[in-house]
N, C-alpha and C positions, 0 to 999 in steps of 0.2 A: 598529454591532455586525458589519453586512453586511462592512465593510472589513476587520475582524479575521478574520472566517471567512475570506474570501477570500484573505488572505494567509497564514493558516494551511494552507488547502487546496493554495495554489500552493506552498508550501514543503517540504510533507510528502512523504513516498514515495510516497502512493498505493496503499499497501497495503489501508486498508479498502475503499477504492473498487473496486481490482481484484477483492477478495474478494467483495464485493458485487455485481459485475458477473457474475463466474462462478457464484456460488451463488442468484442471485435476490433477495437480502434487500436491505432498504434500507440505505444506506452510514451513516445515522445510528443505526439499531439497531445495526449491528455496532461502530461508534465508541463508543456509551454502554456495549456489553456489555465491550469492552475495557477501558473507564477503571474499571468496575465489578470486573472480574475482576484488574485489576492492584492495586486496593485490599484486595480479598478475600484474594489470594494473595502481597501483600508485592512487588509489581513483577516478578514471574517471567514474565508476557506481554509484558513489554518486550523479553525476550531474543528470543522467539518472534517478535515485530513488526521487530526488527532483522535477525535471519535471513531473515525474509520478504522485507526492504526489499533485503536485499542480493541475494537471488534474483533478484528482478524487475530489478534492476539490472544484474545478469550476463545475463540472456536480453534486456534490451533491448540491451546492446552486442551480443551474439551474432546477433541478429538485423540489426542495422545494419550490421554487417561482411559477412555472408552476401551473396555476389553472385550473380545470375542468370547464365544464358548469354548473355543480351541485353546485359550490361554491358561484354563484350569488344570 
């Protein structure tokens, strides 16, 4: 079971983890809330999740390309 959990966490976008770190909530409770909301609202949180994953990916690439004055 730990191998499956590690695989899913390493291959996921990390949206729930980042959100948990920012808000100070446990990552597992955020994931469970996301799953419950997905069932109750017929999958609309999936769209929000993908938008947040896209935004985190864009921010990661912008920070990586930004150089400092010491890189010259």
